[in-house]
N, C-alpha and C positions, 0 to 999 in steps of 0.2 A: 151809653148809648146805646147798647144793645139789651134785649130784655133778655131773661136766664134761658129760655127755652131755644134750642136749634132751630130753625126753620128747616124744612124739605131740604133734600139735596139740590134741586134744580126749581127755581120759582119765575114767573112771569116778571115783567118789568115793574108792575104795579105792584106786587107783593115784596119785589126785592126794594122799591122804593119806601114802602111802609116801612119794613124792618130797618132800613138805613137812616130814617127819620127825614125824609125827602120826597120829594115828587117826582112821577115819571118824566115829567118836561124837565127837569134838572138833570136826569141821567141821560137824556136824550143830548142834551147840551154840552153835558161832560164827554159824550162819545164824540161830538161835533168839534170840540175843541183840543182833543186829544189828552184830556185830563184821565179819562177811563176806557181802558180798552173794551172794543165792541166784541162780544161773544159771537160765536155763529149761531145762525137761525137754524131753528129744528125741522122737521120735515112739515110743519104747519105753518113755516114760514115765521114762527116767533120765536123772539131771542127767549133765552133761558139763563137764569143768574145761580151761581154756586155759591155756597156760604163763604166760601174762601175769596171769591171774585168782589164780595160786598165787603168783605173785612179789609182787603188791601186796597179798595177804593175808598173807604169811607172812616176807615180807623183813625181815631184822633192820635194815637199813638206813632202814626206812620212819617217819617222822614219828608215834611212839606218840602223843606228847602228843596230836596232831591227832585222831588216830584214836579215842583216849578221849574227847575232847570232842565228837565227833560221836556216838560211843556214847550218852552222857551224855543229849545233846539227844533222841535217839531214845526212850530209856528213860523219858525225862520226858513225851515226849507220849504214848507208850503207857499211861503211868500216869495222865495227864490223861484219855485216851479211857475207860479203865476205871472211873475215879470218875465220869465222867457216865455211862457205862451201868449203873454198881450206882446211881446216882440216880434214873435212868430206870426201872430194875427196881422200885425201893422206891416210887414214885411210882404206877407202875402198880398195884402191889399196893394202894396206900393209896387211890387212885380208884376204882379197880376198872373202868375203862373205857379206849377208846383216848384219852381226854383226858388221862390221866396222861403220854403223850408230849411234851404241851406241858409248858414249865416253868411255875412256879408264879405268876410276875408274870402269865402270860397267862390261867392259868385262873381267878385271882382276879377278872379281869375280867369274865368269862363265867360265873361260876359261878350268877348269880341268875337266868341264862334258865331257863325251863320245860323239863323234859326233853323231849328230841325236837324244840326248835327249830335247835338247833345242826345243820346237816345234815352227812354225811359229806363232801360237796366243800368244805363251809364249812372244816371240820376239817383237810383236805388244805391248802388254802390257807394256813390258819395254820401248818401245820407246815413248808410250802414257805418260807413269809418268816421263821419263825424260824430256819431253818435258813441261808439267805441274809442276812437282816439281823440275828439275834439276837433275845433274847426283847423287847427295848423295841419293833422294828419291828414284830413281831407284836401286841405290846399295844395299840399305836395301831391296827393292823388290826383289831383285835377291835370298834372304835367301829363301824365298818361293818356286821358281822352283828349288834350290838346292835341298831342301827337297822333292819337289815331284818326281825328278828323281831318288829318293833312295827309296821312298817307294810308292810302286803300290797301294797300298790300299789307300792312301792319293789321287793319282792322279786319281784313279777310282771315288772316291767319288768327287773328283774337276768336273771331267767330267759330273757326273751324276748332278752336282747342275747347271753346265753349261747350259746342255740339260733344265733343271728345270726353268731357267731363260729365256730362249729363249721360251720356251712355254707360259711367262707371255707375250702375246701380247697383241693388242687392243680389243681384246673380252673378255679381264677377266676384271672384276670389281678390283678396288685398294682395295677393303674393303671386297675381296672373302677372306674366313677363309685359303685357300690355301697359300695366300701371307704371311700371318703371320708365316703359320708354316714352311715357305720356309726360310724365316728370321731367324728363331731359329734354323735351320738346317746349314744356314751359319754360326752362329755364333757359334754352336758346332764344325763346320768344321774349323774355325780359331781357336779356342782351341786347337784343335789338330795337326793344322799346329804349333802354338805357341810354345807347347811341345816338338814337334819334333825340331825345331828351335834350343830351350834351350838344348835338349839332344845331339844333334849336335856338341855343342860348337860355334854355330854360332853369338851367340850374343856377345863374346868375340870381332869376327872380326868387328861387327858391333859398338862397343863402342870404337875401335880405328878407325873406320872412323869418327866418331864424333870427337875424340881428334884430329885428322889429318887435318880435311876439316872444314872450316867454314860454318855455315848453318843458315838459319832462322828457322829450324826446331829445336824443344827443346828435342825431344826424339821420340822413336820409336811409342808409344802411340798416341803420336800428329801427327805423319806421318800418321798412320792408318786412324785417325778421321777424318785428312783433306783431303784424298783421297774421303770419301765418300762424304764429304763437296763440293767436287769439280767436282762432276759427270757433273754438267751443263757445264763445261770446255772441257768436253772429246767429241771426234769427233763421237758420236754415238747419235742415235735417240732412245732413250727409251721409250716403253709405260708408260701410267702413272702407271700400276700395278708393272712394274718392278722399277720404280723409287720408288715406296711406299716399296717395299720391300727392297731396297738399305736404305732407311730411317729408317725403324724397324731395320734391321740388325747394323745400326750405334748406333741407341738408346741401343741396347742391349749391343753392345760392350763398350759403353759409360758405362754401369751399370756394366759390369766386372771391368773395370777400377776404379771405384768409390768402389765396394766393395774389390777389391786389396789395394788400397789404404788406 
């Protein structure tokens, strides 16, 4: 299939196609369906193909079944992504607001809140949680925003803590005593939220969620601790001091759980 001469180290798509006994259109099609990895473009915006790239893609001796299985997995993943995107578009049309970006499981829990009660920052938090932990994790987190909507004092404290978190910028030493003090305040606020959630009877709704939906999480406490452990996955660039505050808060919450058990 190959000529005896070795082609140049890097060639354009037309030369690569000629060497492989195919056409540029076929190579582009292989890129589109995932059969052939697409090389990075050079400074001139053109793709460059190496000799090894072409052998790996067109060698008749390669494991065709392995390649097809890999392609099938890629196509299945793309199909699932498209299905999720179409569902999101449909929900956005139905809901008529950014709330449609959340799954139905989550929006059902907060649908009774008065208009304007859920802040943009609350919605962002739910979206991030759902992306990391799935709909069940976000549905559990919704209890916090339901309580904040009903308790102005808890909302005010949450705002104060958010402002204090923001102040933990890169100029603050992670070992600054203020970091530990803020972690203790976060823990106290969490206790107050937990009590308000119990008083509102929201735990019963959370238990029904666990009974109805399969989930990897074992309980609300695990979900809370996992959230702190997964900070690195969140789309935020936290300062070392703020990361330290989150770690200390998680440790304090863990101590609370040990005491309760």
